N, C-alpha and C positions, 0 to 999 in steps of 0.2 A: 368230698367238698373242700378239704384243706388243700388237696393237690390242685383242684380247679382254681382256688383262691390264689395259690402261689403262681400258677400260670397267668392268671389275670394281672397280678401285681407286676410280674416280669414284663408282660406285654405293655402295661402302662408306662413302666420305666423306659422301655425301648422307644415307645412313642414320644415320650418327653425328650429323650436324647436326640431322636431324629428331628423333632420340631426345633430344638435348640440349634442343631447344625444348619437347618434350613434358614433360620433367622439370622445366623451368623453370616451365611453366604449372601443373604439378601442385603445385610448391612455392609458387607465388603464390596458388593457390586450394585451401587444405586442405579436406578433406572435412568437411562440417558434420555433427555427430553428431545422431542421431535420438533421440526419446523412447523410453526403455526402460520399457515398461508394467509389467514384472515388478518392476523396482526401485521404480517409483512405488508400486505396490500394497503391496509388502513394507514400504516405509518408512512409508507411511500406516498400515498395520495395526499396526505396532510403536508408533507414536505414539498411535493410538487406544487400544490396550491399556494403555499407560502411564497415560493420563488416566482410563480406566475404573477402574483399580486405585488411583488416587490420590484418588478422590472421598472426601470426608469423609462421616461417617454422616448429617450433616444435609443432604446433597445438594449441598453447595457444594465449592469448592476453595480452598485456601490460608487464607482468613479470611472470616468473615461481614461484616467491616467494609468490605470492598472487593468488592462483588458484581459489579463490572465484569469482574473476572478470571473469575468463574464464568460470566458471560454470554458472554464471549469464547470460553471453552472449549466451552460448549454450542453456540455458533454453529459453531465449528470442527468439532465432532463431526457436527453436522447437515450441514454443507457437505462433509464427507468421506464422506457416504453412510450414516451411522448414522441409522436411522429415529427419528422422534419417539416411537414406542412402545417403543423400547429402554428397559429398566428404569433405566439410568444417566441417560439423557437425560430421561426422563419425571420422574424424581425431581428433577433439576436444574430443569426448567421449573416444576414445582410449587413449589419453594423460591423461585425468582425471582419468582413471583407474589406472594409475601409481601412483596416490596419495592415493590409498587405503592402509591403514596401518593395522598392525596385530591386533590392538585393535578394528578394524571395522570402525574407523573414516576415513574421507577422507580429508586430509589436508597436508600442507607443514610441514615437520618434525620440523622446527624451528618456526612454526607459533604461534602467540598469538591470532589467530582468529579461533580456531578449531571448535567452535560451528557454526559460520557463514559458514565456508567453507564446513563442513559436511552437514549442512542443505541445502545449495544451490546446492551441488552436488547431494543430494537425489532428489531434484526437477528436475535437468537435467536428471538423469538416469530414473526417473519415467516417464518423458515426452517421453522418447525414448524406453520404456520397453514393447512395444506391443507384442513382442515375448517371453517375460519373461526372456531374457538373462541377465538382470541386477537385478533380484529378490534377489539373494543371497547377492549381494553388498548392496542393499537397506536395507534388513533385518538386516544385520550385522551393518550397519550404524545407524539404528534405536536403536539397543541395546547400541551402543556407546553414542548416545544422551541421552538415559534414564539415563546413568551413570553420565552424566554431570549435570543433573538437580539438583538444590539445594533442598534437601529434607531430609528424615530421614538418608540417607546414609552419610550426612555431620553432623549428630547429631543435626538436627534442629527440633524444635517444630513447629507445624503449625501456631503458633502465631508470629513466627519470620518474619520480613519484607522481608527476603530473600527467604522464603519458596516458592517452586514451580517455581521459576524463572530460567532463563538460563543466563550465562555470556559468556565471550569470550572463555572459555575452559581451563583456567589454574587457575580456582577458584578465579578470580576477582569477585567482587560483581555482582549479576545478574541485568539485565535491560530489559526494555520492547522491545527494538529493537531486541536483541538476542532472547527474549522469543517469539515474534511473529513469527520469523523464525523457532524456535523449534516447535511451534504448527502447522504451515503450513507444515513443513517437515514431521512430524509424520502423519498428515492427508494424505499427498501424499504417504506415505509408507503404507497406508491402515489402520492406527489406527483409531478407532471409537471415536466419541466425548465424550463418557462416560468413556473412558479409564482413569485409575488413573493418568497417567502422564499428560494428557491433563487437567483433573480436578484440579490437583495440580497447573498447570500453570495458570489456570483460577483464582485461589486464588491470585497469584502474580499479574496478569493483573488487577484484581479488585482493588488492592491496589495502582495501579498507576493512578487511576482515582480520580479527584478532586470531590468526591461525598461522603458525609458522610452517611453511611448506615451500615446495619449489615454485609455487605461484606467488609467494609473498616472502621476500627476504629483506623487507624494510626493518629498520631498528625497532619498530613498534611491535612487530608480529609476535615476539616471544615474551613480551613483558606481562601480558595478561593471558593470551593464548586460550581464550574461552569459547571461540567459535562465533562470537557475535560480531556486529559491524559498528563502525563509527563514521564520523562525518568526512574526514579527508586525511590522507597521509602527506598531502602536498604542503609546500611552504612551511615546513616545520611541524605539520600535523595538528589537527584540531578535533576534539570531541565535544559536542554540546553537553555531554554528561560529565565532563571534567577529566582530570588526569589522576593517575595513581602517584604516590610519592616518588617512584622511580621513573616517572615520565610516560607511563603507559596511557593509552587513550581508551577510556572506558566505553564498552559496548552499550547500546541502548535499543529499545524496542523498534521504533519506527525505522531506523536505519538497518536493523537486522532483517526485518521483513522486506525492506526495499532491496537490500543486497541479495537476499534469497530469490526474490521474484526476478531480479535482473539476470541472475545466473541461469534460471530456467529459460527466460526469453533468449538468452545467448546460447542455448543448446547444451548446457552442462547437464550431465546425466544425474539422476536422483541418487545414484550410488557413489557419486564423486565425493571425496573426502571433505570438500568445501561445503557441499550441500548437507552432508551428514552432520558436520560440526555445527552448522547453522540450526539444523533441526534440533540438535541436543540443547543448544542455547535456548531455543524457544520452549522446549519441554521444561526447562528449569525456571523459565520466567513467564509462563503462560498467564495472561491477565487481560481482563477487560476493564478493570477498575482504574488503570493508569497506563501511561506509556512507560514501560519498564525502564528504569534508569533516569527518567525525566519527570516523573510524577504526572501532573495534569498538563504540562506544557506540550503542545503539539498533539493533543489527544485525538482530535478528529482526523488529522493527517495520519496518525497511527491506525485508527480504525480502518481507514481506506486502504493502507498498505497491508495491514493484517489480513483483511478479507481478500484482497486481490492476490496476495501471495499464496494463501492456502487454497483458493479456488484454482489458481494456475497450476498448483501441484496436485490437483484433484484429490484433496484430502477431504474425506467425509467426516470422520471422527478423529479426534486428536487425544492421545494419551499423554498426560503431563508426567513430570518426574516422580510425582507421588503415586502414580498409577491410576489417577482419576481420568475417566474417559469423558471427553467433551464433544458434543455436537456443536461445533463452533458457530455454525450458521444460526441455529436456534437460540444459542446464548447471545449472540450479537444482536439479533432481531429484538429479543426481549429487553436487552440492555439499552439499545438505542430508543426503543419505544418508551422506556422509563425516563430517559433524558430529554425527550422531545417536549418543547414548550406548547402551551395551549394554542398558539397561533400556527403550529406546525413546524416551527423553526428549531434549530439547535444553536447553541452558543457556548463558548468556553470562557469561564471566568478568568482563566489564565490567558492574558491577552497576547502573549508572545506569538509571533508569526501570523498576526491578523485574525486569529481564531475567535476573537471577541466579536467579529463581524458575522452576524447571523447568516448572511448570504453565503459566505465562504464555508462556514462550519456546516451549513445545511447541504451544500454541494458535496462536501466530503462524506457526510452521513448517507446521502442518497447513493453515491458511488459505492460505498461499502455495502449498502442493502442490495444493490444490483447484483452482487455476487452471492447473495444468500438464498437464491432459489435452491430447492432441495437437489442434492447431487443425484445424477442419474445412475 
């Protein structure tokens, strides 16, 4: 009996040890949440309904002097599954056609945002172009954008920090935000990644990365060297996240995802040192609570670039620097659902870059959600 009791005690101790090991393993590897399609659909529909109900009688949103907002909303509706024949979308597309200019650009005549407005309009018309009815508009707009790009036409050498970039459209210095829209619009227009315009843009994009390499020999590249991206190296250099004491330009979230996405669109391989360095920056700064480096400023623009970049890279799950695994699609859906207002809109209390406008913030949110369908 005593031997049997000792055997039983040993078995119990072994069972307890095994249970403890299993519990530790479970604690170390928390379950990764999955995409909730019902939440995704409900959140999208509420946002779609808000935008449909907030359209002005003239077919636009917010104001006729900033057609880029209306073009972004139209794109968001189309990318969310609303057909081009839907009365709201059809009315918006017809009104956007009224902004087509003789030079091929699509913008408000007194606008200082001609690159943005033309790029986003190309995206809207491309998303609605199943029958080819907008092909001529798109191709003419493509030619206009090529003329805006800072290159030999402005007398620049390839060594100039402005070379290859895009600015607002009246020859202000180029920046990464405008340039990422230029690259995406050209790709939407059917331009291939090896096209000279996109490869020139890649030169500029590479110089907005805090990574010293043969692709970036600017004075800023070695000061931080963390693999993230900032606003522009041109005209003395600018980062919306500020400078380090020695003049380095701080990296921040929205531009890092924009830079990463742009490199993939330009055909840069995932194993390229630039892409790897950007991925490492993202691993260290993975967040949905803020636009890393900027806090709440530009948050919805950040959500949009975050989702589009990770989707473009075909990332299903993302492991951060702490080893935590994220199903970024599921996390983003749940986070945006929690931020959505009762009327279906989103808005940012940090007013910078127009994000206090619920029409704009809602468009960004819907564009982000459009990339949250479960990975195949």
